[in-house]
C-alpha positions as CSV (number, residue, x, y, z in Angstrom):
1,M,29.2,4.4,-74.1
2,V,30.0,5.5,-77.7
3,G,33.7,7.4,-78.0
4,F,36.7,7.2,-79.5
5,R,40.6,6.6,-78.2
6,Y,44.1,5.2,-79.6
7,S,46.1,2.5,-78.1
8,D,48.8,3.1,-76.7
9,E,50.9,0.7,-78.9
10,V,49.8,2.7,-81.7
11,L,50.8,5.8,-80.3
12,A,54.2,4.2,-79.1
13,T,55.3,3.9,-82.7
14,F,53.3,6.6,-84.3
15,P,53.7,9.9,-81.5
16,T,53.1,12.2,-84.5
17,T,49.6,11.2,-84.6
18,R,47.1,14.5,-84.0
19,G,42.7,13.6,-84.0
20,G,39.9,15.5,-84.0
21,V,36.5,13.6,-83.4
22,I,32.9,14.6,-83.3
23,H,30.1,13.2,-81.8
24,A,26.5,14.1,-83.4
25,R,23.4,12.4,-83.0
26,G,19.9,13.3,-84.0
27,L,21.1,13.9,-87.7
28,E,19.1,14.1,-90.8
29,N,21.3,12.9,-93.7
30,T,18.6,12.2,-96.8
31,T,18.8,14.8,-99.6
32,S,21.6,17.5,-99.6
33,P,20.2,20.9,-99.8
34,S,20.8,23.3,-102.9
35,S,23.2,25.7,-101.0
36,L,25.0,22.5,-99.7
37,D,25.6,21.4,-103.3
38,H,26.4,24.9,-104.4
39,H,28.9,25.0,-101.5
40,Y,30.7,21.4,-102.0
41,Q,31.1,22.6,-105.5
42,A,33.0,25.9,-105.0
43,E,34.8,24.0,-102.3
44,Q,36.2,21.4,-105.2
45,A,37.0,24.3,-108.1
46,Q,38.9,26.0,-105.0
47,A,40.9,23.4,-104.3
48,I,41.9,22.3,-107.7
49,D,43.2,25.6,-108.1
50,A,44.9,26.1,-104.8
51,I,46.8,22.7,-105.8
52,G,47.3,23.1,-109.3
53,D,50.4,21.3,-110.7
54,M,51.6,19.9,-107.3
55,P,52.3,15.9,-107.6
56,L,50.1,15.0,-104.1
57,S,53.2,13.0,-102.8
58,E,54.7,16.4,-102.3
59,I,51.7,17.8,-99.9
60,P,52.8,17.3,-96.4
61,S,49.3,16.3,-94.6
62,L,49.3,13.4,-97.9
63,K,53.3,12.6,-97.5
64,A,53.5,12.0,-94.0
65,W,50.6,9.6,-94.5
66,R,52.6,7.7,-97.2
67,A,55.4,7.4,-94.5
68,T,52.5,6.3,-91.9
69,F,51.6,3.6,-94.1
70,S,55.0,2.2,-95.0
71,R,55.7,1.9,-91.5
72,F,53.2,-0.9,-91.0
73,G,54.0,-2.8,-94.1
74,V,51.4,-1.3,-96.2
75,K,52.3,0.2,-100.3
76,P,51.1,3.8,-100.1
77,T,50.8,3.8,-103.9
78,Q,48.7,0.5,-103.6
79,Y,47.0,1.8,-100.7
80,R,46.1,5.7,-100.7
81,S,45.1,7.3,-97.5
82,A,41.5,8.7,-98.0
83,A,42.9,12.3,-98.2
84,E,45.1,11.6,-101.1
85,A,42.4,8.9,-102.7
86,L,40.0,11.4,-102.7
87,L,42.2,14.6,-104.2
88,R,43.3,12.0,-106.7
89,R,40.6,11.8,-108.4
90,L,39.3,15.5,-107.7
91,T,42.5,16.6,-109.8
92,K,42.1,14.0,-112.4
93,Q,38.5,13.7,-112.9
94,G,37.5,17.2,-112.0
95,D,34.7,16.3,-109.6
96,I,33.8,14.3,-106.5
97,P,30.3,13.3,-107.1
98,A,27.6,14.2,-104.2
99,I,26.4,11.1,-101.9
100,N,24.8,12.3,-98.8
101,P,24.7,15.2,-96.9
102,L,27.4,13.8,-94.3
103,V,30.0,12.8,-97.0
104,D,29.7,15.9,-98.7
105,L,30.9,17.5,-95.8
106,A,33.4,15.4,-95.1
107,N,34.6,15.6,-98.0
108,M,34.4,19.6,-98.1
109,V,37.0,19.7,-95.3
110,S,38.8,16.7,-96.4
111,I,39.9,18.5,-99.8
112,R,39.8,21.9,-97.6
113,W,42.7,20.3,-95.3
114,R,44.3,17.7,-97.7
115,L,43.6,15.7,-94.3
116,P,41.6,12.3,-94.1
117,V,38.0,13.0,-92.7
118,A,35.5,9.5,-92.3
119,V,31.8,9.6,-90.6
120,F,31.3,6.3,-89.0
121,D,27.5,5.3,-88.5
122,Q,27.2,4.2,-84.9
123,A,23.9,2.1,-85.5
124,V,26.1,-1.2,-85.0
125,A,29.1,0.2,-83.5
126,T,29.5,-1.5,-79.7
127,G,31.1,0.7,-77.1
128,L,34.5,2.9,-78.0
129,T,36.3,2.6,-81.5
130,T,39.7,2.0,-80.7
131,V,42.5,2.9,-83.5
132,R,44.6,-0.1,-82.7
133,F,47.0,-2.9,-84.3
134,A,44.8,-5.8,-85.9
135,E,45.3,-9.0,-84.2
136,G,43.8,-11.1,-87.2
137,Q,40.8,-12.3,-86.4
138,E,38.9,-8.9,-86.1
139,Q,36.1,-8.6,-88.6
140,F,36.0,-6.2,-91.5
141,T,33.2,-6.4,-94.8
142,D,34.2,-4.1,-97.4
143,L,32.1,-1.3,-98.9
144,G,29.4,-3.1,-101.6
145,S,30.5,-6.4,-99.7
146,D,28.3,-9.3,-97.8
147,S,30.9,-11.0,-96.6
148,P,33.4,-10.1,-94.2
149,S,37.1,-10.8,-93.9
150,N,39.8,-10.6,-91.0
151,P,42.1,-7.4,-91.6
152,E,46.1,-8.4,-91.7
153,P,48.1,-8.8,-88.0
154,G,49.8,-5.8,-87.7
155,E,47.9,-3.2,-89.7
156,V,46.1,-0.5,-87.9
157,V,42.5,-0.6,-87.9
158,F,39.3,0.7,-86.3
159,V,37.6,-1.5,-84.3
160,D,35.1,-1.9,-81.6
161,G,34.5,-3.8,-78.6
162,A,33.4,-6.5,-80.0
163,G,36.1,-6.7,-82.4
164,L,33.7,-5.5,-85.6
165,V,36.5,-3.1,-87.6
166,S,35.2,0.2,-89.0
167,A,38.2,1.2,-91.2
168,R,41.7,-1.1,-92.6
169,R,45.1,0.2,-92.8
170,W,44.3,3.2,-90.5
171,C,42.2,5.9,-93.1
172,W,42.3,3.9,-96.0
173,R,38.7,2.1,-96.3
174,Q,35.7,1.9,-94.0
175,S,33.3,-1.1,-93.4
176,D,29.9,-1.0,-95.2
177,Q,28.1,-1.2,-91.6
178,S,29.7,1.8,-90.7
179,A,29.2,4.4,-93.4
180,A,26.5,7.1,-93.5
181,R,23.8,6.4,-95.6
182,A,20.2,8.1,-95.9
183,T,19.0,6.2,-92.0
184,T,22.3,7.6,-90.5
185,V,21.6,9.5,-87.2
186,E,23.9,9.0,-84.9
187,A,27.8,9.4,-86.2
188,L,31.4,10.0,-85.1
189,I,33.3,11.8,-87.7
190,T,37.1,11.8,-87.6
191,V,40.0,13.7,-89.1
192,E,43.5,12.6,-88.6
193,G,46.9,13.9,-89.2
194,Q,50.8,12.7,-89.1
195,H,52.8,15.8,-90.1
196,P,54.2,18.5,-88.7
197,D,51.2,21.1,-88.3
198,A,49.0,18.3,-87.9
199,E,47.8,19.9,-84.7
200,A,46.3,23.1,-85.7
201,E,45.2,21.8,-89.1
202,I,43.4,19.2,-87.3
203,A,41.8,22.0,-84.6
204,G,41.1,24.3,-87.5
205,A,39.5,21.2,-89.7
206,T,37.5,20.0,-86.6
207,Q,36.2,23.3,-86.4
208,D,35.1,23.6,-89.9
209,L,33.3,20.6,-89.3
210,L,31.6,22.0,-86.4
211,D,30.4,25.1,-88.0
212,L,29.5,23.2,-91.2
213,L,27.0,20.5,-89.1
214,G,25.8,23.8,-87.2
215,E,24.6,24.8,-90.6
216,Y,23.4,21.9,-92.3
217,Q,22.6,19.7,-89.5
218,P,20.8,22.4,-86.7
219,N,18.8,19.9,-85.0
220,A,22.1,17.2,-84.1
221,V,23.7,17.4,-80.6
222,I,27.2,17.7,-81.1
223,R,30.2,17.4,-78.9
224,S,33.9,17.0,-79.8
225,G,37.5,16.8,-79.2
226,L,40.9,17.1,-80.0
227,L,43.0,13.8,-79.3
228,S,47.3,13.3,-79.1
229,P,49.1,11.4,-76.9
230,S,48.6,13.3,-74.5
231,Q,44.7,12.8,-74.6
232,V,43.9,9.8,-75.9
233,E,40.4,9.4,-75.1
234,F,37.3,11.1,-76.6
235,Q,33.9,9.8,-74.6
236,V,30.3,10.8,-74.8
């Protein structure tokens, strides 16, 4: 069984949580076509123009994630949501380097909608990925590391049925095992929000991802769903 769900405890504490999830199988994640590279650069330029001099902390979707991080005990200026970290790099450095097709597609949608978008390779995942509060004994291996560590009890993590953590501090950082690489053929893609317009914007961002996957991953088999406190689970 493959899928994604929110625990009752997380949704009780954060009832504004909204999510979009895509499962894709039969992916090809090696070299990006030139059309994707051009699309990616254009998207970055548009985001820079749209944000202008606005502080990132005033963008509603990012502001809501800061408040969410604070509520489970994380300093949001020390551990920034993935969307804020991405936009911070873009606005300060003027460019987000291309990595691989799946990551580039996710980053395009993330900067367009100002929402965290993550691609999780499913090669070593066991069962459903659940967003829940960490107990502290789960295993997390940071990107670029080969030494596992444990999350802090009470932080929000993405964790599979075997206790393997694919993301810490909700949408701060994902694990080395879950990173999309050239070998990725099956993935879960998530987009999440906490702000008042999250439901509509996540639906739009999820559709954008589906359209891009249809264009750049034409051989993939794709399913998707939208999650909220009234629909907590997506299964394939």
